[in-house]
Steps between C-alpha positions, in 0.01 A plus 500: 500500500730374226864444579809558285573219260747233613797410277407241241631149575782356291396219266694236305612625157247429227406649166240714679757621751746588224230697322412683823867588554524633146189716543610629840851574371354693207276694737794574730707611201219734400491639854872562477454702183208688655704574811776647288250723324342602829839582646579712197194706591603525863287221644665258746607159371707373792258211546607353165870419449642574157384225267850446357616400849232236553459142388149372416449358850593833660264677260219271609572568864505877440173480312336293773622743767350796316170317459450433872303735728703671771443720806353777283225270379455373854434856620189515276335215689386747769217600264357149454138487615176697467472867591227762548583806293404867532577751224528871586566780252719790617403729212236767579162425347581133435317358801272299269798274432515393866399135519556162662589156371696181560835370378641149503874436465664168408850389403540342155762298313663342802526824696641709215209741449227661710151542352242747627134450406314822583120546502325825590283787378599810307249782455215256567625238254665167570877506467736204453878527485793257498857573601814287468821568693838328493870553554739501203816342639723599208396867500462502881165674515136433578272514198123530475220513246138609552193474277126539565163515330478881499726541196720313252837610636756296692718686751859397574703589808845438643599551861700416806440407861560750782463491879122546493403310186556562130534796264409458133520741207329476165288693251131574458331601176190719481274303261322815383793739459753232405762659726726298726644602836710333765345359816634369829334231711593454865401188694535555876460200728341539844576160641390191310127574498476852361670706230437804284556556130549868406512628142694827453561728202779750426430839661433679169247239387333495841458879491327473162261247654412744775679310776657730762879489468737588783817691412794274429291187450610284207215248525142580607249232612177477298327198652559235763374144536494340845514120524395317819537126518180300544540299818341161580217520752633515855850614398592853603732680256843573636561826313184688401 
């Protein structure tokens, strides 16, 4: 398990140090400009003080603070390990999609990002997917990307943590029709050794797919993936 990076030690001034300060100051200045633009669009920028109120050293400190993992990144460490996976379609007539597989999660870049390496079967064919998840400290949101060997598309999601897990929203494109619709992904934790991932579609889209829709429902589940942590021999899972 990787841990958050420690502050870099102070070194005697040298030409290399001066160059590093110049680069970091320029980067911090760029962040200040970006923060102003983000704030103009309504995104939070309270983590970055106004650049005209900061000296180069303060800019460096602000930049270093933004670059460090925090408790949001720490929360993703619960997934680290290897899991048995079971896929179940909720759409009528799609039982052939039901399958099993394995997923391995690991933290990358000093605890800044979580990688999922997924291997399974889909309609009798081998399936391999990779997901990356992180937390954007400036925009204060979780972000994710997914890609696999079943198509050439990359999917992007943004989300937030709730009492049970995480809720993400993004878009999905039908490769044949070329149409795009919104999707919602809910990750519900059941202790530290089991969780579910549920993909939902807007009610109107779900109805077109033939999924039963209850009155008043905004999002309708289409499939669910259950993850159960692989336990070392002789260790009983605490929450299965």
